[in-house]
C-alpha positions as CSV (number, residue, x, y, z in Angstrom):
1,L,62.2,35.2,-15.6
2,V,65.8,34.2,-14.4
3,H,65.4,33.4,-11.1
4,V,63.4,30.6,-10.3
5,A,62.6,28.0,-7.3
6,R,61.1,24.2,-7.4
7,V,59.7,22.6,-4.3
8,E,58.0,19.1,-5.2
9,I,55.4,18.1,-2.7
10,D,54.9,14.1,-3.2
11,D,51.7,12.8,-4.5
12,V,50.4,16.7,-5.5
13,G,52.8,18.5,-7.6
14,V,55.9,21.2,-7.7
15,V,55.3,24.4,-5.8
16,E,57.6,27.0,-8.2
17,L,58.2,30.6,-7.5
18,A,59.8,32.5,-10.3
19,T,60.9,36.2,-10.6
20,A,62.7,38.2,-13.8
21,S,64.7,40.4,-11.2
22,M,66.0,40.0,-7.3
23,P,68.3,42.3,-5.5
24,D,71.5,40.8,-5.1
25,P,71.8,40.3,-1.1
26,L,68.2,38.5,-1.1
27,A,69.4,36.2,-4.3
28,E,72.8,35.6,-2.7
29,A,70.8,34.4,0.5
30,G,68.7,32.3,-1.2
31,F,65.6,33.8,-0.5
32,L,63.5,32.3,-3.6
33,D,64.5,29.1,-2.7
34,I,63.9,29.3,1.2
35,A,60.0,31.3,0.3
36,A,59.5,28.0,-1.8
37,D,60.4,25.6,0.7
38,H,58.1,27.7,3.4
39,I,55.1,27.4,0.9
40,A,55.9,23.9,0.7
41,S,56.1,23.4,4.1
42,G,53.1,24.6,4.7
43,L,50.9,23.1,2.3
44,R,52.1,19.7,3.4
45,V,50.9,20.7,6.7
46,M,47.7,21.2,5.3
47,L,47.4,18.1,3.5
48,E,48.4,16.2,6.1
49,S,45.6,17.3,8.2
50,E,43.0,17.0,5.7
51,R,44.2,13.2,5.4
52,R,43.9,13.0,8.7
53,R,40.5,14.6,8.8
54,R,39.6,11.8,6.5
55,R,41.0,8.8,8.0
56,A,39.1,10.2,11.2
57,A,35.7,10.6,9.2
58,V,36.5,6.8,8.2
59,A,37.1,5.7,11.3
60,D,34.1,7.1,13.3
61,T,31.9,5.9,10.6
62,L,32.9,2.5,11.1
63,A,33.1,2.7,14.8
64,L,29.2,4.1,14.5
65,V,28.4,1.2,12.3
66,A,30.0,-1.3,14.8
67,S,28.2,0.1,17.7
68,L,24.6,-0.3,16.4
69,N,23.0,-3.0,18.1
70,E,19.1,-4.0,18.7
71,Q,18.2,-0.9,19.9
72,W,19.5,1.4,17.4
73,G,16.9,4.0,16.1
74,Q,16.1,7.8,14.9
75,G,19.3,9.1,16.6
76,E,22.0,6.5,15.8
77,L,20.3,6.9,12.1
78,D,21.2,10.5,12.2
79,A,24.2,10.2,13.4
80,L,25.5,7.6,10.8
81,A,24.0,10.1,7.5
82,Q,26.3,12.6,9.5
83,S,29.2,10.4,9.6
84,I,28.6,9.3,5.9
85,A,28.4,12.9,4.8
86,T,32.0,13.8,6.1
87,L,33.5,10.8,4.1
88,P,36.0,11.7,1.5
89,G,34.6,14.1,-1.0
90,A,30.9,14.0,0.3
91,H,29.2,17.0,1.6
92,A,25.5,15.3,2.3
93,A,23.8,12.2,2.8
94,H,20.6,10.4,3.1
95,L,19.5,6.9,4.8
96,G,16.4,5.2,4.8
97,V,15.9,1.6,6.3
98,G,12.7,-0.3,6.8
99,A,12.4,-3.0,9.2
100,N,9.7,-5.1,11.1
101,R,10.5,-3.8,14.5
102,L,10.3,-0.3,13.1
103,A,7.2,-0.4,12.4
104,G,7.9,1.7,9.3
105,V,11.2,3.6,7.5
106,L,12.9,5.5,9.3
107,T,14.9,8.2,7.4
108,A,18.1,10.6,8.5
109,D,19.1,13.8,6.1
110,Y,22.4,15.4,6.3
111,G,22.8,18.0,4.0
112,H,21.2,19.0,0.7
113,L,21.6,16.3,-2.1
114,G,23.6,18.3,-4.8
115,G,26.3,17.7,-6.9
116,E,27.6,13.7,-8.3
117,V,24.7,12.1,-5.8
118,I,25.5,7.7,-5.7
119,E,22.7,5.7,-5.0
120,R,22.9,2.5,-3.3
121,S,20.5,0.4,-1.6
122,F,20.7,-4.0,-0.3
123,T,17.8,-6.2,1.4
124,I,18.6,-8.4,4.2
125,D,17.0,-11.8,4.5
126,E,13.9,-9.7,3.2
127,R,13.6,-8.1,6.6
128,V,15.4,-5.0,6.3
129,Q,15.5,-2.7,3.2
130,A,18.2,0.0,3.2
131,D,18.8,2.8,0.7
132,V,21.3,5.2,1.1
133,A,22.0,8.3,-1.1
134,I,25.7,10.2,-1.1
135,A,26.5,13.4,-2.7
136,Y,29.9,14.3,-3.5
137,R,30.8,17.6,-4.9
138,V,32.4,16.5,-7.9
139,E,32.4,12.9,-9.6
140,P,34.0,10.8,-6.8
141,T,36.7,8.7,-7.3
142,S,37.1,5.0,-7.9
143,E,39.0,4.9,-4.4
144,Q,36.3,7.0,-3.0
145,L,33.4,4.5,-4.6
146,E,35.2,1.5,-3.0
147,L,35.6,3.0,0.5
148,L,31.7,3.6,0.2
149,D,30.9,0.3,-1.0
150,E,33.3,-1.1,1.7
151,I,31.5,1.0,4.9
152,L,28.0,-0.6,3.5
153,T,29.0,-4.0,3.0
154,T,30.1,-3.5,7.0
155,L,26.7,-1.9,7.7
156,A,25.0,-4.5,5.8
157,A,27.0,-6.9,7.8
158,N,26.4,-5.8,11.3
159,L,22.4,-5.1,10.3
160,S,22.1,-8.8,9.2
161,R,23.6,-9.5,13.1
162,I,21.3,-7.5,14.6
163,E,18.8,-9.1,12.7
164,Q,20.0,-12.3,13.5
165,N,20.0,-11.6,17.2
166,I,16.3,-10.7,16.8
167,R,15.6,-13.4,15.6
168,L,17.1,-15.7,18.1
169,T,15.5,-13.7,21.0
170,S,12.1,-13.3,19.0
171,E,11.2,-17.0,18.9
172,A,9.3,-16.9,22.2
173,E,6.9,-14.2,20.0
174,T,6.3,-16.5,17.0
175,D,3.7,-18.8,16.2
176,Q,5.3,-22.1,16.2
177,L,2.4,-23.5,13.2
178,T,2.7,-20.6,11.0
179,G,5.7,-18.9,11.7
180,V,4.6,-15.5,12.0
181,A,4.2,-13.3,14.8
182,N,2.2,-14.1,17.9
183,R,-0.1,-11.9,20.2
184,R,2.7,-11.0,22.6
185,R,5.2,-9.6,19.5
186,V,1.9,-7.5,18.3
187,G,1.3,-5.7,21.6
188,K,4.8,-4.8,21.2
189,S,4.6,-3.8,17.1
190,L,0.9,-2.0,18.4
191,A,3.2,0.4,20.7
192,A,5.7,1.2,17.9
193,A,3.0,1.7,15.4
194,R,1.3,4.3,17.6
195,A,4.3,6.0,18.3
196,M,5.3,6.8,14.8
197,S,2.1,7.7,13.8
198,D,1.8,10.3,16.1
199,R,5.0,11.3,15.9
200,R,4.9,11.7,11.8
201,N,0.8,12.4,12.0
202,E,0.6,9.2,9.9
203,P,-2.2,6.6,10.3
204,F,-1.4,3.0,10.4
205,A,-4.1,0.3,9.5
206,V,-5.2,-3.1,11.5
207,L,-6.5,-5.7,9.1
208,L,-8.2,-8.9,11.0
209,F,-8.9,-12.0,8.7
210,D,-11.0,-15.2,9.5
211,L,-11.0,-18.4,7.1
212,D,-14.1,-18.8,6.0
213,H,-15.9,-21.7,7.7
214,F,-12.6,-23.2,9.1
215,K,-14.1,-25.8,11.7
216,S,-15.7,-28.0,8.2
217,V,-11.9,-28.6,6.9
218,N,-10.7,-29.9,10.6
219,D,-14.0,-32.1,10.9
220,R,-13.7,-33.5,7.2
221,L,-10.3,-33.8,6.6
222,G,-8.5,-33.6,10.3
223,H,-6.0,-31.4,12.1
224,A,-3.2,-31.9,9.9
225,V,-4.7,-30.4,6.7
226,G,-6.2,-27.4,8.8
227,D,-2.8,-27.2,9.8
228,Q,-1.5,-27.0,6.1
229,V,-4.3,-24.5,5.1
230,L,-3.0,-22.1,8.4
231,A,0.2,-22.5,7.3
232,R,-0.6,-21.7,3.8
233,F,-2.8,-18.5,4.5
234,A,-0.1,-17.1,6.6
235,E,2.4,-17.2,3.1
236,V,-0.4,-15.3,1.4
237,L,-0.2,-12.7,3.6
238,Q,3.4,-12.4,4.1
239,A,3.5,-12.7,0.7
240,N,0.8,-9.1,0.1
241,V,2.9,-7.0,2.6
242,R,5.9,-4.8,2.8
243,P,9.1,-5.9,5.0
244,F,8.2,-3.6,7.9
245,D,4.6,-4.8,8.1
246,T,3.2,-7.0,11.2
247,V,1.9,-10.7,10.3
248,A,0.3,-12.5,13.1
249,R,-1.7,-15.6,14.0
250,W,-4.2,-13.7,16.1
251,G,-5.6,-17.3,17.4
252,G,-7.0,-20.2,15.7
253,E,-7.9,-19.5,12.0
254,E,-7.9,-15.8,12.8
255,F,-4.9,-13.6,11.7
256,M,-4.1,-9.7,11.9
257,L,-2.0,-7.3,9.7
258,L,-0.3,-4.4,11.2
259,C,0.7,-1.9,8.6
260,P,2.1,1.2,9.5
261,D,2.2,4.3,7.3
262,C,-1.2,2.5,5.6
263,G,-4.7,4.4,5.8
264,V,-8.1,3.1,4.6
265,P,-7.2,2.9,0.7
266,G,-3.8,1.4,1.1
267,A,-5.8,-1.2,3.4
268,I,-8.3,-1.9,0.9
269,A,-6.2,-3.1,-1.7
270,I,-4.2,-5.0,0.5
271,S,-7.6,-7.0,1.4
272,Q,-8.7,-7.4,-2.0
273,R,-5.2,-8.8,-3.2
274,V,-5.8,-11.4,-0.4
275,L,-9.3,-12.2,-1.5
276,E,-8.9,-13.0,-4.9
277,Q,-5.5,-14.8,-3.8
278,C,-7.0,-17.0,-1.4
279,P,-8.8,-19.8,-2.7
280,R,-6.7,-20.9,-5.4
281,R,-3.3,-20.8,-3.0
282,F,-5.1,-24.3,-1.2
283,D,-5.4,-26.2,-4.4
284,D,-2.6,-28.6,-3.7
285,V,-3.9,-29.0,0.1
286,L,-7.8,-28.8,-0.1
287,P,-9.8,-31.6,-2.4
288,P,-11.9,-29.6,-5.4
289,E,-14.8,-29.5,-3.6
290,I,-13.4,-27.2,-0.7
291,V,-13.2,-23.9,-1.6
292,Q,-11.1,-22.0,1.1
293,T,-12.0,-18.1,1.3
294,T,-11.5,-15.6,3.8
295,S,-13.1,-12.6,5.3
296,V,-11.4,-9.2,6.6
297,G,-12.3,-6.6,8.8
298,I,-10.1,-3.2,8.5
299,A,-9.7,-0.5,11.3
300,V,-7.5,2.7,10.8
301,Y,-6.1,4.7,13.5
302,P,-6.5,7.1,14.7
303,E,-10.1,7.5,12.4
304,H,-11.6,4.3,14.1
305,G,-10.0,4.3,17.5
306,R,-7.7,6.4,19.7
307,T,-6.0,3.5,21.1
308,P,-4.7,0.7,19.8
309,E,-7.1,-1.4,21.3
310,S,-9.8,0.2,20.2
311,V,-8.7,0.3,16.7
312,I,-8.3,-3.7,17.1
313,H,-12.3,-3.8,18.1
314,A,-13.0,-1.7,15.4
315,A,-11.6,-3.9,12.9
316,D,-12.9,-6.8,14.8
317,E,-16.4,-5.7,14.9
318,A,-16.2,-5.3,10.9
319,L,-14.5,-8.7,10.2
320,Y,-18.0,-10.2,11.8
321,R,-20.0,-7.6,10.2
322,A,-18.5,-8.9,7.0
323,K,-18.6,-12.8,7.7
324,R,-22.5,-11.9,8.5
325,E,-23.0,-10.4,5.4
């Protein structure tokens, strides 16, 4: 090959054209050099266009993350999954976020998770759980992984800010003694649980707990000790549920658990754990001669009621049947 033209493209490589023979007029006109320059120019345009697309994909994803507010839901999660799937080197993404206010776990998928799949997860204040899976066509570079982690760190920070705002605005919906929800928040959670249940054809469970013979604790030991018992029982309930379940003080010594995507077997399992843990969790609060137990009634939507009110009524009847027996 006696005629050779070489053009270097920054950060990519070299365009090389070579031929064994060429008509003299073309050789004298520098045809090979001109052709190589044209090819290199075209490649530079393509590469710059790809760089701009990648920068735009990153900017769009960060803009979506920044735009999330207290009202975000399924639509925003779908858009975010699609945007993450367009990050440099990626072609598909899965997002799953569970939070108390969502009454369950919202999921969003874009594309098929094939190739090299990178998974990340994080928890925010024990109130929000997020799982992310992003598929790359080939093994991602360290730069691509750093970019993904930067975006997810920004997402976590923004979700944390949102949760903080929600906490600040939810004080009116919190029982001041126990720190769990009050009846006002239960109304919102029930509406959200029913909407998700109808959309996904999944049940939700209502569990009503009542502390047995609690009046005698107040009468014998005083309301200060009674308050400690109530707060401790709220802790028992919170320790046995998922972040997106709702724990509420329903009134007096009565508490409610609202568990989305939970049928009778799941509700029974939760109840059994609470019943077993209850007595020994008050050892440092009550004297040995007082053993604090609890009773529970369970009802599931839509099996035991077609409205939240009817499900609560069924759980209430089950609770007092348990106490009578």
